[in-house]
C-alpha positions in Angstrom: -0.5 44.5 76.4 2.3 43.9 73.9 -0.2 43.3 71.1 -1.8 46.7 71.8 1.5 48.4 71.6 2.3 46.7 68.3 -1.1 47.7 66.9 -0.4 51.3 67.9 3.0 51.2 66.1 1.3 49.9 63.0 2.6 46.3 63.3 0.1 43.5 63.2 0.5 41.1 66.1 1.4 37.5 65.3 2.6 34.4 67.0 6.2 35.2 66.2 6.0 38.6 68.0 4.3 37.2 71.1 7.7 36.0 72.5 7.4 38.4 75.5 4.2 36.6 76.5 5.7 33.2 76.2 6.3 30.9 79.1 10.0 30.5 78.2 10.6 34.2 78.3 8.8 34.6 81.6 10.6 31.7 83.2 14.1 32.8 82.1 13.3 36.4 83.2 12.1 35.2 86.6 15.1 32.9 87.0 17.5 35.8 86.1 16.0 38.1 88.7 15.9 35.4 91.4 19.6 34.8 90.7 20.3 38.6 91.0 18.2 38.9 94.2 19.8 36.0 96.0 23.4 36.7 94.9 25.6 37.9 97.6 28.9 39.6 97.9 31.8 37.1 98.1 35.5 37.9 98.6 37.3 35.3 96.5 40.9 34.3 95.9 40.8 36.0 92.4 38.6 39.0 93.2 35.3 40.2 94.4 32.2 38.3 93.2 28.8 39.9 93.2 25.8 39.5 90.9 27.4 36.8 88.8 30.5 38.9 87.9 34.1 38.7 89.1 36.0 41.9 89.6 39.6 40.8 89.6 42.0 42.4 92.2 44.3 44.0 89.6 41.4 45.9 88.0 40.6 47.8 91.2 42.0 51.4 90.9 40.6 52.9 94.1 38.1 52.4 96.8 36.4 54.2 99.7 34.1 53.3 102.5 30.7 55.1 102.6 29.2 56.1 106.0 26.8 53.2 105.9 29.6 50.6 105.4 29.2 50.3 101.6 32.4 49.7 99.7 32.6 52.0 96.7 35.0 50.7 94.1 36.5 52.3 90.9 37.8 49.8 88.4 39.5 49.8 85.1 39.0 47.5 82.2 37.3 47.0 78.9 34.2 45.1 80.0 34.1 45.9 83.7 31.9 48.5 85.3 33.9 51.6 86.0 32.3 52.0 89.4 30.5 49.8 91.8 29.0 49.9 95.3 29.0 46.7 97.4 27.2 46.4 100.7 29.6 44.9 103.3 28.2 43.8 106.7 29.8 45.9 109.5 31.3 42.8 111.2 33.3 42.0 108.0 34.5 45.6 107.1 37.9 45.2 108.7 38.5 41.8 107.1 37.5 43.1 103.7 39.8 46.2 104.2 42.7 43.9 105.1 42.1 41.7 102.1 42.0 44.7 99.8 45.3 45.9 101.1 46.8 42.5 100.6 45.3 41.5 97.3 45.0 44.9 95.6 48.1 46.9 96.7 47.8 49.1 93.6 44.4 50.4 94.7 44.4 53.5 96.7 41.9 54.3 99.4 40.2 57.6 98.9 
């Protein structure tokens, strides 16, 4: 498939270009997506952890709860995502809300 695309682009396929078809690439790609699929939301001492990234408490600008119990955050920072949506199980909503009030007092609820 990749070789066909390269031929259409006028590039002759070679062993150096077949990286996408290599076992190493496929293995790392699979490992990455398994990590993402089985990552879970964690409320940690230093912030909120999800998908291998820590959003520190002081970076949270505002938050709101969607009707389905999803926590929608707005954050500031150079390398942080400006917005994020985190699924929170209904039985943990009150605890997460209390933790937000305690750890991120600068964040306002919308």
